[in-house]
C-alpha positions in Angstrom: -0.1 -0.1 0.0 0.8 3.4 -0.7 -0.2 7.0 -0.2 0.1 9.3 -3.3 -1.0 12.7 -3.3 -1.9 14.3 -7.1 -1.6 18.1 -7.0 -2.3 20.3 -10.2 0.0 23.2 -10.4 3.3 24.0 -8.4 3.1 25.3 -4.8 4.3 28.4 -5.1 4.5 29.6 -1.6 7.9 28.3 0.2 6.5 28.2 3.5 3.2 25.8 2.1 6.1 23.8 0.0 8.3 23.1 3.1 5.3 22.3 5.4 3.9 19.8 2.8 7.7 18.1 1.9 8.0 17.7 6.1 4.5 16.0 6.4 5.4 13.6 3.1 8.3 13.2 4.7 7.0 12.4 8.1 4.3 9.9 6.7 7.1 7.8 5.0 7.7 6.7 9.0 4.4 4.8 8.3 4.0 4.4 4.7 5.5 4.8 1.3 4.3 8.3 0.1 4.8 10.6 -2.6 3.4 13.6 -4.2 2.9 14.0 -8.1 2.2 17.2 -9.8 0.5 17.9 -12.7 0.9 20.9 -15.0 -2.0 23.2 -15.0 -3.9 23.8 -18.3 -3.3 26.5 -20.1 -6.8 26.2 -22.0 -8.5 29.6 -20.9 -12.3 28.3 -20.7 -12.1 27.0 -17.4 -14.2 23.7 -18.3 -12.2 22.7 -20.7 -8.9 23.5 -18.6 -10.7 21.1 -15.8 -11.2 18.4 -18.4 -7.6 18.2 -19.6 -6.2 18.5 -16.0 -8.4 15.4 -15.4 -7.6 13.4 -17.9 -4.1 13.8 -17.5 -4.8 12.1 -13.9 -7.1 9.5 -14.7 -4.4 8.2 -16.9 -2.4 8.0 -13.7 -4.8 5.8 -11.7 -5.8 2.0 -12.0 -8.7 0.0 -11.0 -6.9 -0.7 -7.9 -6.3 2.3 -6.3 -8.6 4.2 -3.6 -9.3 7.4 -5.4 -10.2 10.1 -2.6 -11.2 13.7 -4.5 -11.0 16.7 -2.0 -14.1 18.8 -3.1 -16.0 21.6 -0.9 -19.1 19.3 -1.2 -17.7 16.5 0.5 -18.3 14.5 3.3 -16.7 15.9 6.2 -14.9 14.1 9.3 -13.2 14.6 12.5 -9.5 13.7 12.6 -10.3 10.0 14.6 -13.5 9.3 12.0 -10.5 10.3 9.1 -8.3 7.3 10.6 -10.7 4.9 10.7 -11.9 5.7 7.3 -8.0 5.0 6.0 -8.1 2.0 8.4 -11.0 0.3 6.1 -9.1 1.0 2.9 -5.6 -0.6 4.8 -7.8 -3.2 5.3 -8.8 -3.8 1.5 -7.0 -4.8 -1.6 -6.0 -1.3 -2.9 -2.4 -0.7 -4.0 -2.7 3.1 -3.6 -4.7 5.5 -1.9 -4.7 8.7 -4.1 -5.5 12.1 -3.0 -6.6 14.5 -5.4 -6.5 18.1 -5.0 -7.6 20.1 -8.0 -6.3 24.0 -9.1 -7.7 27.0 -8.0 -10.4 26.4 -10.3 -11.7 22.8 -8.6 -11.6 19.6 -10.1 -13.8 18.1 -13.2 -16.7 15.9 -12.5 -15.1 13.3 -14.4 -12.7 13.1 -11.7 -15.3 13.3 -9.1 -17.2 10.5 -10.6 -14.1 8.2 -10.3 -13.6 9.0 -6.9 -14.4 6.4 -3.8 -14.7 9.2 -1.4 -15.3 13.0 -1.8 -13.5 14.6 1.2 -14.5 18.2 2.6 -12.5 19.7 5.3 -14.3 22.6 6.0 -17.4 24.7 4.8 -14.7 27.5 4.8 -13.2 28.2 1.3 -9.2 27.7 1.2 -6.6 27.9 -1.6 -5.8 25.0 -3.2 -2.2 25.4 -2.2 -3.2 25.9 1.8 -5.4 22.6 1.6 -2.7 20.7 0.5 -0.7 21.1 3.5 -3.7 20.7 5.7 -4.3 17.3 4.0 -0.8 16.2 4.4 -1.1 17.0 7.8 -4.6 15.3 8.7 -3.5 11.9 7.0 -0.3 12.3 8.8 -2.7 12.7 11.9 -4.7 9.8 11.0 -1.8 7.5 11.0 -0.6 8.5 14.4 -4.0 8.0 15.6 -3.8 4.6 14.0 -0.5 3.7 16.0 -1.6 5.2 19.1 0.9 7.7 19.3 0.8 11.2 21.5 0.9 13.8 18.4 -3.4 13.5 18.4 -4.6 14.9 21.9 -8.7 14.7 22.6 
């Protein structure tokens, strides 16, 4: 099993990039983890751009992957509930858990249709770059919860 994080476009803020990389390294203690950056579309029409981005990502996903798409309309979990969801997936025969965060314009419906789980962290709107760091930290937190480590306090 492996965690893969698919992001559209580079993280431009150095402090966010550093935090994302830090949590990816920490996750490596529990599970092989990798970040894959997909280039943002240069298409001016937003819906066409989203379709282009989705097409690139869908080519990298297999039927053995458990796909989690972040979308503001998705399900919300507490940190403990997210850890339980991850444990359920780890108990199945998936090869990877692939987390997908779209661009500033969102994510194409073709990707949400492929998702096994559509996840939202809040009713607040975050930048697509900030949510990357939040996702990485929450997946790390979930793993510490599953291992009964002291990182998470209730």
